[in-house]
C-alpha positions as CSV (number, residue, x, y, z in Angstrom):
1,M,-19.7,28.4,-33.8
2,P,-18.2,26.9,-36.9
3,L,-15.0,24.7,-36.2
4,W,-13.3,25.9,-39.4
5,E,-14.2,28.9,-41.8
6,S,-12.4,30.2,-45.1
7,C,-12.7,31.2,-48.4
8,G,-16.6,31.2,-47.7
9,F,-16.7,27.5,-45.8
10,N,-18.0,27.1,-42.9
11,V,-17.6,23.4,-41.1
12,V,-19.9,22.5,-38.1
13,P,-20.6,19.0,-36.0
14,A,-23.9,17.4,-37.0
15,P,-25.8,14.7,-34.9
16,G,-24.9,11.3,-35.6
17,G,-21.0,12.3,-35.6
18,N,-21.1,13.6,-39.0
19,Y,-20.2,17.2,-40.1
20,E,-21.9,19.9,-42.0
21,I,-19.9,21.9,-44.9
22,Y,-21.8,25.1,-46.5
23,N,-21.3,28.5,-47.9
24,S,-23.8,31.1,-49.3
25,Y,-22.9,29.7,-53.2
26,L,-24.5,26.1,-52.1
27,V,-28.5,25.8,-52.4
28,K,-28.1,22.3,-50.2
29,K,-26.0,21.5,-47.5
30,Q,-23.3,18.9,-47.6
31,Y,-22.5,16.2,-44.7
32,V,-19.6,13.9,-44.8
33,P,-18.8,11.5,-42.3
34,G,-16.7,12.1,-39.2
35,A,-14.6,9.2,-39.4
36,R,-14.0,9.7,-43.3
37,L,-12.5,13.3,-42.2
38,R,-10.2,11.0,-39.4
39,D,-9.1,8.9,-42.4
40,P,-5.6,10.2,-43.6
41,E,-6.2,8.9,-47.4
42,F,-9.6,10.8,-47.7
43,N,-9.3,13.3,-50.4
44,L,-12.4,16.2,-49.3
45,P,-11.9,18.6,-52.2
46,V,-12.3,15.9,-54.4
47,W,-15.3,14.3,-52.5
48,F,-16.8,17.8,-52.0
49,R,-16.8,18.6,-55.9
50,R,-18.4,15.6,-57.1
51,R,-21.0,16.1,-54.4
52,V,-21.4,19.9,-55.9
53,E,-21.1,18.5,-59.2
54,F,-24.1,15.8,-59.2
55,E,-26.4,17.6,-57.6
56,S,-26.2,21.0,-59.5
57,G,-25.6,18.8,-63.0
58,H,-22.7,20.8,-64.2
59,F,-19.1,18.6,-64.8
60,H,-16.2,21.0,-65.2
61,G,-14.0,17.7,-65.0
62,P,-11.3,16.4,-63.2
63,R,-9.4,18.5,-60.7
64,G,-6.7,17.6,-58.1
65,G,-6.7,18.0,-54.4
66,E,-4.8,17.2,-51.7
67,E,-5.6,14.2,-49.1
68,M,-6.5,14.7,-45.5
69,S,-3.4,13.6,-43.5
70,Y,-3.6,13.7,-40.0
71,A,-6.2,16.2,-39.9
72,L,-5.6,16.7,-35.9
73,A,-2.0,17.0,-35.8
74,L,-1.8,19.5,-38.4
75,G,-4.4,21.5,-37.0
76,V,-2.6,21.6,-33.7
77,E,0.6,22.6,-35.0
78,A,-0.5,25.5,-37.2
79,T,-2.5,27.0,-34.4
80,L,0.4,26.6,-32.0
81,N,2.6,27.8,-34.1
82,D,0.5,30.9,-34.9
83,E,0.1,31.4,-31.0
84,F,3.5,30.8,-29.8
85,P,6.2,31.8,-32.7
86,F,10.1,31.5,-31.8
87,P,10.3,34.3,-29.7
88,E,12.5,37.7,-30.9
89,G,16.3,37.0,-31.0
90,A,16.0,33.2,-30.7
91,E,14.7,32.4,-34.3
92,P,16.8,29.2,-35.8
93,Q,19.2,30.0,-38.6
94,D,16.8,28.1,-41.5
95,P,13.8,30.4,-41.3
96,G,11.4,27.6,-42.6
97,V,12.0,25.3,-39.4
98,P,8.5,26.1,-37.6
99,R,8.8,26.1,-33.5
100,F,6.2,23.1,-33.4
101,H,6.4,19.8,-35.0
102,C,3.2,17.5,-34.1
103,V,3.0,14.3,-34.9
104,Q,-0.1,11.7,-34.8
105,A,0.2,8.4,-32.9
106,S,-2.4,5.9,-32.5
107,D,-4.6,7.9,-29.7
108,E,-2.7,11.1,-29.2
109,V,-0.6,13.5,-30.7
110,V,2.4,14.2,-29.7
111,I,3.8,17.8,-29.7
112,E,7.9,18.4,-29.7
113,D,8.8,21.8,-28.9
114,H,11.8,22.9,-30.7
115,Y,12.7,26.1,-28.5
116,L,12.1,24.5,-25.0
117,D,13.3,21.1,-26.1
118,I,10.1,19.4,-24.3
119,I,7.3,17.0,-25.7
120,A,4.1,16.6,-24.6
121,A,1.2,14.4,-25.4
122,V,-2.5,15.3,-26.0
123,P,-5.4,12.8,-26.1
124,N,-7.4,12.7,-29.5
125,A,-10.7,12.5,-27.7
126,A,-9.8,15.6,-25.9
127,L,-9.1,17.5,-29.8
128,R,-12.0,16.6,-30.7
129,N,-13.9,18.6,-28.1
130,V,-15.1,21.9,-29.9
131,D,-14.3,23.7,-26.2
132,Y,-11.0,22.1,-25.6
133,D,-8.4,25.2,-26.0
134,V,-5.0,23.4,-27.0
135,C,-3.1,26.7,-26.2
136,N,-3.9,27.0,-22.8
137,A,-3.4,23.2,-22.1
138,F,0.0,23.5,-23.5
139,A,1.0,26.5,-21.2
140,R,0.0,25.2,-18.7
141,A,1.7,21.9,-19.1
142,V,5.1,24.0,-19.6
143,R,4.3,25.8,-16.4
144,R,4.5,22.5,-14.6
145,R,7.2,21.7,-16.3
146,F,9.6,24.8,-15.3
147,V,7.8,25.6,-11.6
148,I,10.1,26.9,-9.5
149,R,9.3,26.4,-6.1
150,D,10.2,28.9,-3.0
151,P,11.5,26.9,-0.3
152,D,11.1,28.8,2.2
153,R,7.3,29.4,1.2
154,E,7.1,25.1,0.7
155,D,4.1,24.1,2.7
156,L,1.3,21.7,2.9
157,G,-1.2,24.1,2.6
158,E,0.5,25.6,-0.6
159,V,0.6,21.9,-2.4
160,L,-2.8,21.6,-1.6
161,A,-4.3,24.7,-2.8
162,E,-2.1,24.0,-5.9
163,L,-3.5,20.9,-6.3
164,F,-7.1,21.9,-6.1
165,D,-6.7,25.1,-7.6
166,R,-7.8,25.0,-11.3
167,T,-7.0,28.6,-12.5
168,I,-3.4,29.0,-13.8
169,E,-2.0,32.1,-15.5
170,E,-0.9,32.2,-18.5
171,V,2.6,31.2,-19.8
172,H,4.6,34.2,-20.9
173,F,7.4,32.6,-22.9
174,G,9.9,35.4,-22.8
175,A,9.8,35.4,-18.8
176,I,11.6,31.9,-19.6
177,E,13.7,32.7,-22.6
178,L,17.1,33.4,-20.8
179,G,19.0,30.3,-19.3
180,T,16.3,27.7,-20.7
181,V,17.5,24.3,-20.5
182,G,15.4,20.9,-21.5
183,I,14.3,18.5,-19.2
184,S,13.8,15.2,-20.2
185,P,10.7,13.8,-19.4
186,R,10.9,11.2,-16.4
187,N,10.5,7.7,-17.7
188,D,8.6,6.3,-14.0
189,P,6.1,3.6,-14.9
190,L,3.5,4.7,-12.7
191,P,2.7,8.2,-11.7
192,A,2.2,7.1,-8.7
193,V,1.8,3.9,-6.3
194,Q,-0.8,3.1,-3.8
195,R,-0.1,1.7,-0.6
196,N,-2.6,0.8,1.3
197,A,-2.0,-1.6,4.0
198,A,-6.3,-1.9,5.0
199,V,-8.7,-0.6,3.6
200,P,-11.9,0.2,5.4
201,C,-15.1,-1.2,4.0
202,D,-18.0,-0.9,6.1
203,F,-19.1,1.4,8.2
204,Q,-16.8,3.0,10.6
205,H,-17.2,1.9,14.9
206,V,-16.6,4.6,17.3
207,I,-15.6,2.9,20.7
208,P,-13.6,3.6,23.7
209,E,-10.7,2.6,24.8
210,P,-10.0,-0.2,27.4
211,P,-8.7,1.0,30.4
212,T,-5.2,0.6,30.9
213,I,-2.5,1.5,33.7
214,V,0.9,1.6,34.3
215,I,2.4,-0.7,37.6
216,D,5.7,-1.5,38.8
217,V,6.8,-5.1,38.2
218,D,9.7,-5.9,40.5
219,G,10.7,-2.2,40.0
220,H,10.2,-2.1,36.2
221,P,6.9,0.1,34.6
222,A,4.6,-2.3,32.7
223,R,1.5,-1.9,30.7
224,A,-1.3,-3.6,32.0
225,L,-5.0,-4.2,30.8
226,L,-7.7,-4.1,33.6
227,D,-10.1,-7.0,31.6
228,T,-13.3,-7.2,34.1
229,G,-14.0,-10.4,31.9
230,S,-10.8,-12.0,32.6
231,M,-11.2,-14.8,35.3
232,A,-7.2,-14.8,35.9
233,D,-4.4,-12.7,36.4
234,F,-2.2,-12.9,32.8
235,I,1.5,-11.9,32.7
236,S,3.3,-11.9,29.5
237,A,6.3,-14.2,28.3
238,R,8.2,-11.8,27.1
239,L,8.8,-9.5,29.8
240,V,9.0,-12.5,32.1
241,H,12.2,-13.0,30.0
242,Q,12.9,-9.2,30.2
243,L,13.1,-9.0,33.7
244,G,14.6,-12.7,34.8
245,L,11.6,-13.9,36.6
246,K,11.8,-17.2,37.3
247,S,8.6,-19.3,36.3
248,F,7.4,-22.8,37.7
249,E,5.5,-25.3,35.4
250,L,2.2,-26.5,36.3
251,A,1.3,-29.6,37.1
252,K,-1.8,-29.7,34.6
253,P,-2.1,-27.5,31.6
254,L,-5.1,-24.6,32.3
255,P,-7.2,-23.8,29.5
256,V,-8.0,-20.6,28.1
257,H,-10.6,-19.6,25.5
258,L,-12.3,-16.3,24.6
259,A,-16.2,-16.1,24.6
260,V,-15.7,-16.4,20.6
261,Q,-16.7,-20.1,19.8
262,G,-13.4,-21.8,18.8
263,S,-10.9,-19.8,20.3
264,R,-8.6,-21.6,22.3
265,S,-5.0,-21.9,24.2
266,K,-3.6,-23.1,26.9
267,I,-1.3,-22.1,29.7
268,H,1.7,-24.0,30.8
269,S,3.6,-21.8,33.5
270,G,3.1,-19.2,36.4
271,C,5.5,-17.2,37.8
272,Q,5.2,-15.2,41.0
273,A,6.0,-11.1,40.7
274,Q,6.4,-8.0,43.0
275,V,3.8,-5.6,41.8
276,A,3.3,-2.0,42.9
277,Y,0.2,0.0,42.1
278,Q,-0.9,3.2,44.4
279,S,-1.1,1.8,47.8
280,I,-0.5,-1.7,46.8
281,K,2.6,-3.7,47.2
282,E,2.5,-7.4,47.2
283,V,3.8,-10.5,45.6
284,R,1.0,-11.4,43.3
285,R,1.1,-14.3,41.0
286,F,0.3,-14.6,37.6
287,D,0.1,-17.3,34.6
288,V,2.3,-17.1,32.0
289,A,1.0,-16.2,28.3
290,N,1.9,-14.7,25.2
291,L,0.0,-10.9,25.1
292,S,0.5,-9.3,21.9
293,T,-0.3,-5.7,23.1
294,Y,-0.2,-6.1,26.9
295,D,2.5,-6.1,29.5
296,V,0.2,-7.5,31.9
297,V,-3.6,-8.2,32.3
298,L,-5.5,-7.9,35.6
299,G,-8.6,-9.9,35.6
300,T,-11.4,-10.7,38.6
301,P,-9.2,-11.9,41.1
302,F,-7.3,-8.8,40.9
303,F,-11.0,-6.5,41.4
304,F,-11.6,-9.1,43.9
305,Q,-8.9,-9.4,45.9
306,H,-8.4,-5.7,46.0
307,Q,-12.0,-4.2,45.9
308,V,-11.5,-2.2,43.1
309,A,-13.9,-0.1,41.8
310,L,-13.3,1.0,38.0
311,G,-15.7,3.6,36.4
312,F,-15.6,4.9,32.7
313,N,-16.1,8.7,31.2
314,P,-14.1,9.3,32.5
315,T,-11.7,6.2,33.7
316,T,-11.2,5.7,37.1
317,V,-9.8,3.0,39.4
318,E,-10.2,3.2,43.1
319,I,-8.4,0.9,45.1
320,G,-10.9,-0.5,48.1
321,S,-8.1,-2.3,49.9
322,T,-4.3,-2.4,49.8
323,K,-3.9,-6.0,50.7
324,S,-5.4,-8.9,49.2
325,L,-8.2,-10.2,50.3
326,P,-9.3,-14.1,50.4
327,I,-11.2,-15.4,47.5
328,E,-14.5,-16.0,49.8
329,G,-17.8,-15.9,48.9
330,K,-20.9,-16.8,47.8
331,R,-20.6,-16.1,43.8
332,L,-17.2,-17.9,43.2
333,K,-16.2,-21.1,40.5
334,V,-13.6,-23.4,40.6
335,L,-11.2,-23.3,37.3
336,E,-9.4,-26.4,37.4
337,S,-7.6,-28.1,34.6
338,R,-9.4,-30.9,32.6
339,A,-6.3,-33.2,31.9
340,T,-6.1,-36.8,32.7
341,E,-5.4,-37.8,36.0
342,I,-3.0,-40.5,37.0
343,Y,-3.3,-42.4,39.5
344,E,0.2,-44.6,40.4
345,D,-1.7,-47.1,42.8
346,R,-4.4,-48.4,40.7
347,L,-2.3,-48.1,37.3
348,E,-1.7,-51.9,37.9
349,S,-5.0,-53.1,38.9
350,V,-6.4,-51.3,35.5
351,R,-3.8,-53.2,34.3
352,E,-4.8,-56.7,35.2
353,Y,-8.5,-55.4,34.1
354,L,-8.3,-54.7,30.9
355,R,-6.0,-58.2,30.4
356,E,-9.0,-60.0,31.5
357,Y,-11.5,-58.1,29.0
358,A,-9.7,-58.4,26.3
359,K,-8.9,-62.3,27.0
360,P,-11.7,-63.7,25.1
361,I,-11.0,-61.4,22.0
362,C,-6.9,-62.4,22.1
363,K,-6.0,-65.6,21.6
364,S,-3.4,-67.3,19.5
365,T,-4.3,-69.0,16.4
366,Q,-3.8,-72.4,17.9
367,D,-6.1,-71.8,20.6
368,S,-8.8,-69.8,18.3
369,P,-10.9,-72.8,16.8
370,L,-12.0,-72.8,12.8
371,P,-14.9,-70.9,11.9
372,P,-18.5,-72.6,11.7
373,L,-19.2,-74.9,8.5
374,R,-21.2,-72.9,6.1
375,A,-23.2,-74.2,3.0
376,I,-21.9,-73.5,-0.2
377,N,-24.2,-71.5,-2.2
378,H,-22.2,-70.4,-4.9
379,V,-20.9,-72.0,-8.4
380,I,-17.4,-70.8,-10.5
381,P,-18.4,-72.4,-14.2
382,L,-15.2,-73.9,-16.0
383,K,-14.7,-72.5,-19.3
384,D,-13.4,-75.9,-20.4
385,P,-15.0,-79.0,-18.5
386,A,-13.0,-81.4,-20.7
387,K,-9.6,-79.8,-19.6
388,V,-7.3,-82.2,-17.1
389,Y,-5.4,-79.5,-15.2
390,T,-2.0,-81.0,-13.9
391,W,-1.5,-81.5,-10.7
392,R,1.7,-82.1,-7.9
393,P,1.1,-83.2,-4.6
394,A,2.5,-80.6,-2.0
395,R,5.8,-81.1,0.0
396,C,7.0,-79.0,3.1
397,P,10.8,-78.5,3.2
398,E,12.6,-80.7,5.2
399,P,14.0,-77.6,7.7
400,M,10.3,-76.6,8.5
401,C,8.9,-80.1,8.8
402,A,8.8,-79.6,12.7
403,A,7.4,-76.2,12.6
404,W,4.6,-77.6,9.6
405,T,3.3,-80.7,11.8
406,E,2.9,-79.0,14.9
407,K,0.6,-76.1,13.0
408,R,-1.2,-79.0,11.5
409,A,-1.6,-80.4,14.9
410,A,-2.7,-77.7,16.3
411,Y,-5.5,-76.9,13.6
412,L,-6.7,-80.4,14.2
413,R,-7.0,-80.2,17.8
414,S,-9.1,-76.9,16.9
């Protein structure tokens, strides 16, 4: 299909970004580069006449012609004015003023509609596409600008349908002829802002939720995690503060770490609280820790003492013993602190042992002998052996004579 046809001339795209010009009178087709057609100072009639005269050998003298100017903007302006003129009764006072005026920008064509008082922009790349319908594209843009939504039917389904529906009816400008006002475009720098706290970059892992229950701690509900891998029962420091529970400091900090190497913490305090769950009602001891998600963590001591049977899929918790049983049996471990022990009764003897051990190396200057004499195995050459250096004998100040005499005697004795 030709891009342009007038007075017997046809223009169609050719390979290599060129365009082919031909008519019934030309024996040979003419090819013009696309880059030259995009040059606003290119004079196509003069170029075409020279090519034809050179090939046919007939020269009719110089004749003028118009430059290309901005062909994309002029073409869009002519097409829109032909398809969408001013409606009847809305013509301007000056009949020579067209409804549309197009201006060529760096990478787009700006369309000014003097009737609707709106501005639209079309990329140059889209206009160079032979299948691009600029009239339909402008009609869709106008419809999106002046669409009136029904608040009674506004829901998510219609919004999604509008987003994914690419079939948009043609705009009838007569329907918006009455009471039309201009809407200036918004000056938002960005059409949307992506707000993602985290973006998953790996395969999804479907995992079951850990078993959690609600227990009463001093008459208040608390969220408890049933952890079969925990060797102690923990309570959140925040819950201890909120309920006003009395905590006591441990004699020695208790180390706590996960199965992952390098994850370590310490427990410095504990507390006792009244706990109730199902048929269990007792005062239970907890270690106070900084728990981030749960209020209480019930570990293996709770399961062992109450003979708890925990099931998954579905989650079930069966209490075997209402009273706490003593922790006795074969498969037991002793959890103890590794803090340094301090024995007050042996402290002085340890100090005396360290003093005797350090006596040989902790002598005073007077008791320390001079180092043994060693042979001098190095020479310091003089720059000027004949030079005589002036010197004067050292003299101790009178106030320091007593100290100097004592120190000299100590060195001589050593």
